[in-house]
C-alpha positions as CSV (number, residue, x, y, z in Angstrom):
1,M,-8.2,18.9,-22.2
2,K,-10.2,21.2,-24.4
3,L,-8.5,24.4,-25.7
4,Y,-11.3,26.6,-24.3
5,E,-10.7,25.0,-20.8
6,L,-7.0,25.8,-21.0
7,K,-7.8,29.4,-22.0
8,A,-10.0,29.8,-19.0
9,I,-7.4,28.2,-16.7
10,S,-4.7,30.5,-18.1
11,K,-6.8,33.5,-17.5
12,R,-7.5,32.5,-13.9
13,L,-3.9,31.6,-13.1
14,N,-2.7,35.0,-14.3
15,E,-4.5,36.5,-11.4
16,F,-2.0,34.9,-9.0
17,T,1.4,36.4,-8.1
18,F,3.5,33.4,-6.8
19,I,3.6,29.6,-6.4
20,S,4.1,28.7,-2.8
21,R,4.5,24.9,-3.3
22,A,5.1,22.5,-6.2
23,R,5.3,18.8,-5.8
24,R,4.2,15.5,-7.3
25,I,1.5,13.8,-5.3
26,E,0.9,10.8,-7.6
27,D,2.9,9.2,-10.4
28,N,1.4,11.5,-13.0
29,T,-0.1,14.3,-10.9
30,I,1.5,17.6,-10.0
31,E,0.1,20.0,-7.4
32,L,0.8,23.7,-7.6
33,V,-0.3,25.9,-4.7
34,F,-0.9,29.5,-5.8
35,D,-0.6,32.4,-3.3
36,K,-0.6,29.9,-0.3
37,N,-4.3,29.0,-0.5
38,D,-5.3,27.7,-4.0
39,S,-4.3,24.2,-5.0
40,Y,-4.5,23.2,-8.7
41,F,-3.7,19.7,-9.8
42,F,-2.3,18.8,-13.2
43,N,-2.9,15.2,-14.0
44,M,-0.5,14.4,-16.9
45,T,-1.6,10.8,-17.6
46,R,-1.1,10.1,-21.3
47,G,-4.3,10.3,-23.2
48,H,-6.3,11.3,-20.1
49,S,-4.7,14.5,-19.0
50,F,-6.8,17.1,-17.2
51,V,-6.6,19.9,-14.6
52,Y,-8.7,20.1,-11.4
53,K,-9.0,22.2,-8.3
54,A,-9.3,20.7,-4.8
55,P,-7.9,21.0,-1.3
56,S,-4.2,20.4,-0.9
57,Q,-3.5,16.6,-0.7
58,R,-0.6,14.8,1.0
59,P,1.3,12.5,-1.4
60,I,0.7,8.7,-1.1
61,Q,4.5,8.3,-1.3
62,G,7.5,10.6,-1.6
63,Y,8.9,11.4,-5.0
64,N,12.6,12.1,-5.2
65,A,13.5,11.8,-8.9
66,P,15.6,14.6,-10.5
67,F,12.4,16.2,-11.9
68,D,10.9,16.3,-8.4
69,K,13.9,17.9,-6.8
70,L,14.1,20.6,-9.5
71,L,10.3,21.1,-9.3
72,H,10.7,21.9,-5.6
73,S,13.9,24.0,-5.9
74,L,12.9,26.0,-8.9
75,V,9.1,26.3,-8.8
76,S,8.2,26.3,-5.1
77,A,8.2,29.9,-3.7
78,S,8.7,31.3,-7.2
79,R,7.2,34.5,-8.6
80,L,4.6,33.9,-11.3
81,L,5.4,36.2,-14.2
82,E,3.0,35.1,-16.9
83,V,0.7,32.2,-17.9
84,S,0.2,31.7,-21.6
85,I,-1.0,29.3,-24.3
86,P,1.6,29.4,-27.1
87,N,0.5,28.9,-30.7
88,N,-3.1,28.5,-29.6
89,D,-2.3,24.9,-28.8
90,R,-3.1,22.6,-25.9
91,I,0.0,23.8,-24.0
92,L,0.1,25.8,-20.8
93,R,3.3,27.8,-20.1
94,L,4.0,29.2,-16.7
95,K,6.8,31.8,-16.8
96,L,8.5,31.9,-13.3
97,A,11.3,33.7,-11.4
98,P,12.8,31.1,-8.9
99,K,13.4,32.2,-5.4
100,S,16.9,30.8,-5.4
101,S,18.2,32.9,-8.3
102,Y,20.8,35.5,-7.4
103,K,20.0,37.5,-10.5
104,D,17.0,37.8,-12.8
105,K,16.8,34.2,-13.8
106,V,13.6,33.1,-15.6
107,I,12.4,29.5,-16.2
108,T,9.3,28.0,-17.7
109,L,7.1,25.1,-16.5
110,Q,5.3,23.8,-19.5
111,F,2.3,21.4,-19.3
112,E,1.6,19.7,-22.6
113,F,-1.9,18.2,-22.9
114,T,-1.2,16.5,-26.3
115,G,-2.4,12.9,-26.2
116,K,0.4,10.3,-26.2
117,N,3.0,13.1,-25.9
118,T,1.5,14.5,-22.7
119,N,4.3,15.8,-20.5
120,A,5.5,18.4,-17.9
121,I,8.8,20.1,-18.8
122,L,11.1,22.6,-17.0
123,I,12.8,24.9,-19.5
124,D,15.4,27.6,-19.1
125,D,15.2,31.1,-20.8
126,N,17.1,29.7,-23.9
127,E,14.4,27.1,-24.5
128,V,16.8,24.3,-23.3
129,I,15.2,21.5,-21.3
130,I,16.2,21.4,-17.6
131,E,14.3,18.3,-16.7
132,A,11.0,16.6,-17.6
133,L,8.4,14.3,-16.1
134,R,9.0,11.9,-19.0
135,H,12.0,11.5,-21.1
136,I,11.6,10.8,-24.8
137,D,14.4,9.4,-26.9
138,A,15.1,9.8,-30.6
139,D,13.9,6.3,-31.5
140,S,10.4,7.2,-30.1
141,S,10.0,10.7,-31.6
142,F,11.8,13.4,-33.6
143,R,11.2,15.6,-30.6
144,V,13.7,14.5,-28.0
145,I,12.9,15.3,-24.4
146,R,16.1,15.1,-22.4
147,P,18.0,17.5,-20.1
148,G,20.3,19.8,-22.1
149,M,18.4,19.4,-25.3
150,E,16.7,22.3,-27.0
151,L,12.9,22.0,-26.8
152,L,11.4,21.9,-30.3
153,D,8.0,23.2,-31.0
154,I,5.1,20.7,-31.4
155,P,4.2,20.5,-35.1
156,P,1.0,22.5,-35.8
157,H,-2.1,20.3,-36.0
158,E,-5.3,21.4,-37.6
159,R,-8.3,20.5,-35.5
160,E,-11.8,21.8,-35.1
161,E,-12.5,22.5,-31.5
162,E,-15.7,23.7,-29.9
163,T,-15.5,27.1,-28.2
164,R,-17.3,27.9,-25.0
165,E,-17.1,30.5,-22.3
166,I,-16.6,29.3,-18.7
167,D,-17.9,31.9,-16.3
168,D,-16.4,30.4,-13.1
169,I,-13.4,28.2,-13.9
170,D,-12.8,27.3,-10.2
171,S,-16.2,25.9,-9.8
172,Y,-15.9,24.1,-13.1
173,L,-12.6,22.5,-12.1
174,E,-13.9,21.6,-8.6
175,E,-16.9,19.9,-10.2
176,K,-14.6,18.0,-12.6
177,Y,-12.6,16.9,-9.6
178,A,-15.7,15.6,-7.9
179,Q,-16.8,13.6,-11.0
180,V,-13.3,12.2,-11.6
181,Q,-12.8,11.4,-8.0
182,A,-16.2,9.6,-7.7
183,K,-15.4,7.4,-10.8
184,R,-11.8,6.8,-9.7
185,L,-13.0,5.9,-6.1
186,A,-15.5,3.4,-7.4
187,E,-13.0,1.7,-9.8
188,M,-10.2,1.6,-7.1
189,K,-12.7,0.3,-4.5
190,K,-13.9,-2.5,-6.8
191,Q,-10.3,-3.5,-7.6
192,K,-9.0,-3.5,-4.0
193,L,-12.1,-5.2,-2.6
194,S,-11.6,-8.0,-5.1
195,S,-8.0,-8.3,-4.0
196,V,-9.0,-8.6,-0.3
197,D,-11.9,-10.9,-1.1
198,K,-9.4,-13.4,-2.7
199,K,-7.3,-13.4,0.5
200,I,-10.4,-14.0,2.7
201,K,-11.6,-16.8,0.4
202,K,-8.2,-18.4,0.5
203,L,-8.1,-18.3,4.3
204,S,-11.6,-19.7,4.5
205,M,-10.6,-22.6,2.3
206,L,-7.6,-23.3,4.5
207,L,-9.8,-23.3,7.6
208,K,-12.2,-25.8,5.9
209,K,-9.2,-28.0,5.0
210,L,-8.0,-28.2,8.6
211,P,-8.2,-31.7,9.9
212,D,-10.7,-32.5,12.6
213,A,-9.1,-33.0,16.1
214,E,-11.3,-36.1,16.8
215,K,-10.4,-37.7,13.5
216,L,-6.7,-37.0,14.2
217,A,-7.1,-38.7,17.6
218,E,-8.6,-41.8,15.9
219,E,-5.8,-41.7,13.3
220,E,-3.2,-41.6,16.1
221,K,-4.8,-44.6,17.8
222,K,-5.1,-46.6,14.6
223,Q,-1.5,-46.0,13.5
224,K,-0.2,-46.9,17.0
225,E,-2.2,-50.1,16.9
226,Y,-0.8,-50.9,13.4
227,G,2.7,-50.4,14.7
228,N,2.2,-52.8,17.7
229,L,0.6,-55.4,15.5
230,I,3.5,-55.2,13.1
231,L,5.9,-55.8,16.0
232,A,3.8,-58.8,17.2
233,N,3.7,-60.4,13.7
234,L,7.1,-59.4,12.4
235,Y,8.1,-63.0,11.7
236,Q,5.1,-63.5,9.3
237,I,6.1,-60.5,7.0
238,K,8.1,-61.2,3.8
239,P,10.1,-58.5,2.1
240,Y,7.8,-58.5,-0.9
241,D,4.5,-58.4,1.0
242,R,2.2,-55.5,0.4
243,K,-0.3,-56.2,3.2
244,L,-0.6,-58.2,6.4
245,K,-3.7,-60.2,7.3
246,T,-3.8,-61.0,11.0
247,Y,-5.9,-60.5,14.1
248,D,-6.0,-57.4,16.4
249,F,-5.6,-57.6,20.2
250,E,-9.3,-58.2,20.6
251,G,-9.4,-61.1,18.2
252,R,-10.9,-59.4,15.2
253,E,-9.6,-60.0,11.7
254,I,-7.7,-57.1,10.3
255,T,-5.7,-56.2,7.1
256,I,-2.8,-53.7,7.4
257,P,-1.5,-52.1,4.1
258,L,2.3,-52.2,4.3
259,P,4.5,-49.3,3.1
260,K,6.7,-49.6,0.0
261,N,10.5,-49.3,0.1
262,V,10.5,-49.8,3.9
263,K,12.5,-52.6,5.4
264,V,10.5,-55.2,7.4
265,N,12.4,-54.4,10.6
266,R,11.6,-50.7,10.2
267,M,7.9,-51.0,9.4
268,S,6.7,-50.7,13.0
269,D,8.7,-47.4,13.3
270,H,6.9,-46.2,10.2
271,F,3.5,-46.6,11.8
272,F,4.6,-45.2,15.2
273,N,5.9,-42.1,13.4
274,L,2.6,-41.6,11.6
275,S,0.9,-41.9,15.1
276,K,3.2,-39.3,16.6
277,R,2.5,-37.0,13.6
278,A,-1.2,-37.3,14.1
279,R,-0.9,-36.6,17.8
280,S,1.3,-33.5,17.1
281,K,-1.3,-32.2,14.6
282,A,-4.1,-32.8,17.0
283,K,-2.2,-31.0,19.7
284,N,-1.4,-27.9,17.6
285,I,-4.6,-27.8,15.4
286,H,-6.2,-25.2,17.6
287,I,-3.2,-22.9,17.3
288,E,-3.3,-23.1,13.5
289,K,-7.0,-22.5,13.5
290,E,-6.7,-19.4,15.8
291,N,-3.9,-18.1,13.5
292,L,-6.0,-18.5,10.4
293,E,-9.1,-17.1,12.0
294,S,-7.3,-14.0,13.2
295,K,-5.8,-13.4,9.8
296,K,-9.2,-13.8,8.2
297,A,-10.7,-11.3,10.7
298,F,-7.8,-8.9,9.9
299,Y,-8.7,-8.9,6.2
300,E,-12.4,-8.7,7.0
301,N,-11.6,-5.5,8.9
302,I,-9.7,-4.2,5.8
303,H,-12.7,-5.1,3.7
304,Y,-15.0,-3.1,5.9
305,A,-12.6,-0.1,6.0
306,L,-12.4,-0.2,2.2
307,E,-16.2,-0.1,1.9
308,Q,-16.2,3.0,4.2
309,A,-13.3,4.8,2.5
310,K,-14.2,8.2,0.9
311,E,-10.9,9.1,-0.8
312,P,-8.4,7.2,-3.0
313,Y,-5.7,8.1,-0.5
314,E,-7.5,5.9,2.1
315,L,-7.8,3.0,-0.4
316,E,-4.2,3.2,-1.4
317,L,-3.1,3.2,2.2
318,L,-5.2,0.2,3.1
319,V,-4.3,-1.9,0.0
320,P,-1.2,-0.3,-1.6
321,K,-0.4,-1.1,-5.2
322,R,2.9,-2.7,-6.0
323,G,5.4,0.1,-5.7
324,K,9.0,0.6,-6.6
325,S,11.1,-2.4,-7.6
326,Q,12.9,-2.6,-4.3
327,R,9.6,-2.7,-2.5
328,K,8.3,-5.6,-4.7
329,K,11.1,-7.8,-3.4
330,E,10.8,-6.7,0.2
331,K,8.5,-9.0,2.4
332,I,8.3,-9.8,6.0
333,K,7.5,-13.3,7.4
334,E,5.2,-12.0,10.1
335,G,2.6,-9.3,9.7
336,E,1.8,-6.9,6.9
337,L,4.2,-4.3,5.3
338,F,3.1,-0.9,4.3
339,W,4.8,2.3,3.1
340,I,3.6,5.7,4.3
341,E,5.6,8.7,2.8
342,D,8.6,6.4,2.4
343,Y,8.4,5.2,6.0
344,K,8.2,1.4,6.5
345,V,5.2,0.5,8.6
346,L,4.7,-3.1,10.0
347,V,1.3,-4.3,11.2
348,G,0.6,-7.4,13.3
349,R,-2.4,-9.4,12.2
350,N,-2.7,-11.4,15.5
351,S,-1.2,-11.8,18.9
352,N,1.6,-14.0,17.7
353,E,2.6,-11.5,15.0
354,N,2.3,-8.7,17.5
355,Q,4.8,-10.5,19.6
356,K,7.2,-11.1,16.7
357,L,7.1,-7.4,15.7
358,L,7.9,-6.4,19.2
359,G,10.9,-8.6,19.0
360,I,12.3,-7.2,15.8
361,A,11.5,-3.5,16.4
362,K,14.5,-1.3,17.2
363,A,14.7,1.0,20.2
364,N,13.8,4.2,18.4
365,D,11.1,2.7,16.2
366,L,7.6,4.0,17.0
367,W,5.1,1.5,18.5
368,M,1.4,2.0,18.7
369,H,-1.8,0.2,19.5
370,I,-5.4,0.9,20.6
371,R,-5.9,1.6,24.2
372,D,-7.8,-0.8,26.4
373,I,-8.9,-3.2,23.7
374,P,-7.0,-6.1,21.8
375,S,-5.6,-4.6,18.6
376,S,-3.0,-4.9,16.0
377,H,0.4,-3.6,17.1
378,V,1.9,-1.1,14.6
379,I,5.7,-0.5,14.2
380,I,7.0,2.6,12.3
381,R,10.6,2.0,11.4
382,T,12.7,5.1,11.9
383,D,15.9,6.4,13.3
384,K,14.7,10.0,13.3
385,Q,13.8,11.9,16.5
386,N,10.6,13.4,15.0
387,L,8.2,11.7,12.6
388,P,5.8,13.8,10.4
389,D,2.4,14.1,12.0
390,S,0.9,12.9,8.7
391,V,2.7,9.6,9.0
392,I,1.6,9.1,12.6
393,Q,-2.0,9.9,11.8
394,A,-2.0,7.5,8.8
395,A,-0.4,4.7,10.8
396,A,-2.9,5.2,13.6
397,K,-5.8,5.0,11.1
398,L,-4.3,1.7,9.9
399,C,-4.2,0.4,13.4
400,V,-7.9,1.2,13.9
401,D,-9.0,0.0,10.5
402,F,-7.2,-3.3,10.9
403,S,-8.4,-4.0,14.4
404,V,-12.0,-3.0,14.7
405,K,-15.1,-2.9,12.5
406,N,-17.4,-0.8,14.5
407,P,-17.4,3.0,13.8
408,G,-16.7,5.3,16.7
409,D,-13.8,7.1,18.5
410,Y,-10.7,5.2,19.4
411,E,-7.6,6.2,21.3
412,V,-4.3,5.0,19.9
413,D,-1.3,5.2,22.2
414,Y,2.1,5.5,20.7
415,T,5.7,5.7,22.0
416,K,9.2,4.6,21.2
417,R,9.8,0.8,21.3
418,K,12.4,1.3,24.1
419,F,9.6,2.5,26.4
420,V,7.5,-0.7,25.8
421,K,8.0,-3.6,28.3
422,V,6.8,-7.0,27.2
423,Q,4.9,-8.9,29.9
424,E,3.6,-12.1,28.5
425,G,3.1,-12.9,24.8
426,S,2.1,-9.6,23.3
427,N,0.8,-8.0,26.5
428,V,2.9,-4.9,27.3
429,L,3.4,-2.1,29.8
430,Y,4.5,1.3,28.4
431,N,5.2,4.8,29.5
432,K,6.2,8.2,28.0
433,Y,3.5,7.9,25.4
434,D,1.2,10.2,23.4
435,T,-2.3,9.5,22.3
436,I,-4.0,10.1,18.9
437,R,-7.8,9.9,18.7
438,V,-9.0,8.2,15.5
439,T,-12.6,8.5,14.3
440,K,-14.3,7.8,10.9
441,E,-14.3,11.6,10.4
442,G,-10.6,12.2,11.0
443,V,-7.9,12.4,13.6
444,E,-6.7,14.8,16.3
445,I,-3.6,14.7,18.4
446,R,-3.8,15.0,22.1
447,V,-0.5,15.0,24.0
């Protein structure tokens, strides 16, 4: 951030009277909503911090660290007393009166746009740290950032900075948001498309490696014949023999390679088992092929949805980055696992997985699928009576994105799992349901 930018931002924010909402929407980004209508975002990424203005955004995940709880309790619904830039440095201080104070309590939310020490800090009226986005220990800096510690001033740093007047800071910050968003969207899209491409390529290779059903049938016949010939010529085989030269049942000369470490009287069983294995593979090869093809189609739908995505939120929803440590360890055997605002969402990639998800879902979990067409089944794990609309909307979009490629309007029905009756496989009957309409432009709820 440039100092002249911060000065223009400070001047603009001083025109507001209160902060209606304060929350973290990404790991390093804080949203402040001024006077109910104007959202400003403070991206506090080390070395790349900046401020932008945009419509209010829903968080990709919920944040419940001590800093987030205090940010909500102290800053949300607080009166804005003053915005300043102390010591003419790249620091923005918001002096606030929290709504919860029973007397004239004053706190400060300080944004420090200072390179590697970039931070957001809550401070009391005695300059003692209440909490911070990032804690800094004594072994990292002389300036310790910990709750209960006095906040020391940043040492003065002589620098030559350009000066410039910004006539319309809101337009300036909105334009900055558009530029940053476009660059970020392109980078994220490239990364996530690459990740999905790898999965599609892997499934394509597995499909190519699937044995041919006709060849398996020939293998079954051959191994069965070997087993019968071994039985017929058992008396000729010595324990140390590695092959058997004989004639088949049609009088043709044949050489059978003999297995190592198998007793002579068990050799016929060895070949009969190979024959059974080939028959079993031939019988089930179409099931495995259908399973791989459905998974490949699933990821191809994700690929298409990623190409059409217009916001980082959509990209993160479709292909989430590895989240918290407990989520890294958590996997499911059938389907895909997603997290939407801390709600666990399970998506079936084919009919078999849809059936498995129906089996493991609890009575009060929310179930959804696209009406009148084959689609992924989606399960939202919850014990709560009411789910946030944003979670239902996001899950419905996942259901459509993962099931169909063609743009258009789709109706997604949803109800509690206990109102879904399984007929055969993943075919179901259900009642007491609501419908959400999903389009490429957005969603609307129709009850």
